[in-house]
Residue frames as qw, qx, qy, qz and C-alpha x, y, z in Angstrom:
[[0.074, 0.336, 0.052, 0.937, -15.59, 4.46, 5.43],
 [0.510, -0.587, -0.381, -0.499, -19.00, 4.06, 7.07],
 [0.734, -0.380, -0.470, 0.310, -17.39, 2.85, 10.32],
 [0.436, -0.176, -0.179, 0.864, -15.39, 6.01, 10.77],
 [0.109, 0.780, 0.449, -0.422, -18.26, 8.23, 9.74],
 [0.061, -0.520, 0.345, 0.779, -16.81, 9.53, 6.60],
 [0.718, 0.546, 0.019, -0.431, -18.37, 9.81, 3.10],
 [0.905, 0.121, 0.351, 0.208, -17.39, 7.03, 0.65],
 [0.641, 0.647, 0.119, 0.395, -15.76, 9.46, -1.79],
 [0.228, -0.952, 0.199, -0.050, -13.84, 11.58, 0.81],
 [0.565, 0.576, -0.513, 0.292, -10.00, 11.60, 0.78],
 [0.850, -0.491, -0.090, 0.169, -7.91, 9.82, 3.41],
 [0.412, 0.736, -0.342, 0.414, -4.70, 11.75, 4.28],
 [0.682, -0.690, 0.238, -0.037, -2.21, 10.47, 6.83],
 [0.144, 0.716, -0.674, -0.110, 1.54, 9.73, 6.55],
 [0.457, -0.177, 0.870, -0.053, 1.13, 6.12, 7.67],
 [0.711, 0.484, 0.465, -0.208, -1.59, 5.44, 5.04],
 [0.452, 0.834, -0.250, -0.195, 0.42, 7.17, 2.35],
 [0.076, -0.589, 0.803, 0.051, 3.61, 5.23, 3.28],
 [0.605, 0.007, 0.787, -0.119, 1.73, 1.92, 3.29],
 [0.705, 0.653, 0.194, -0.199, 0.23, 2.57, -0.19],
 [0.251, 0.824, -0.487, -0.143, 3.61, 3.59, -1.48],
 [0.297, -0.430, 0.853, -0.018, 5.25, 0.41, -0.09],
 [0.700, 0.283, 0.625, -0.195, 2.48, -1.77, -1.46],
 [0.583, 0.781, -0.032, -0.223, 2.87, -0.15, -4.88],
 [0.048, 0.738, -0.666, -0.093, 6.62, -0.69, -4.87],
 [0.513, -0.159, 0.841, -0.067, 6.20, -4.46, -4.04],
 [0.727, 0.514, 0.430, -0.149, 3.74, -4.93, -6.91],
 [0.380, 0.853, -0.303, -0.189, 6.15, -3.06, -9.30],
 [0.155, -0.593, 0.788, 0.047, 8.90, -5.51, -8.39],
 [0.598, 0.073, 0.792, -0.099, 6.65, -8.51, -9.13],
 [0.629, 0.701, 0.243, -0.232, 5.42, -7.24, -12.48],
 [0.572, -0.195, 0.530, 0.595, 7.88, -8.35, -15.18],
 [0.049, 0.137, 0.572, 0.807, 5.80, -7.42, -18.30],
 [0.294, 0.322, 0.445, -0.782, 2.72, -5.29, -17.85],
 [0.064, 0.357, 0.841, 0.402, -0.43, -6.59, -19.64],
 [0.286, -0.166, -0.063, -0.942, -3.41, -4.22, -20.25],
 [0.069, -0.342, -0.919, 0.187, -6.74, -4.96, -18.62],
 [0.226, -0.590, -0.513, -0.581, -10.30, -3.77, -18.48],
 [0.585, -0.752, -0.135, -0.273, -10.49, -3.64, -14.67],
 [0.132, -0.722, 0.607, -0.304, -8.19, -3.59, -11.61],
 [0.819, -0.211, 0.499, -0.187, -9.16, -7.15, -10.80],
 [0.884, 0.449, 0.097, 0.086, -8.33, -8.35, -14.34],
 [0.234, 0.836, -0.440, 0.228, -4.97, -6.37, -14.14],
 [0.502, -0.560, 0.599, -0.274, -4.08, -8.20, -10.94],
 [0.907, 0.090, 0.404, -0.083, -4.91, -11.55, -12.44],
 [0.741, 0.659, -0.043, 0.122, -2.94, -10.87, -15.63],
 [0.311, 0.801, -0.358, 0.365, 0.17, -9.26, -14.06],
 [0.338, -0.588, 0.636, -0.369, 0.82, -10.87, -10.68],
 [0.422, 0.145, -0.893, -0.055, 1.94, -14.48, -10.33],
 [0.753, -0.431, -0.285, -0.407, -0.45, -16.76, -8.36]]
């Protein structure tokens, strides 16, 4: 965010960014068979996605 001169908590809105995020979420959903709860995003990824 600093490189483009935007504040860290500002929103990014663009069709390409939104589409990329949606596609990534769909790929993750396909890989997760049984969802395990976690305390952080990192822990969730480690518990739910195969290595």
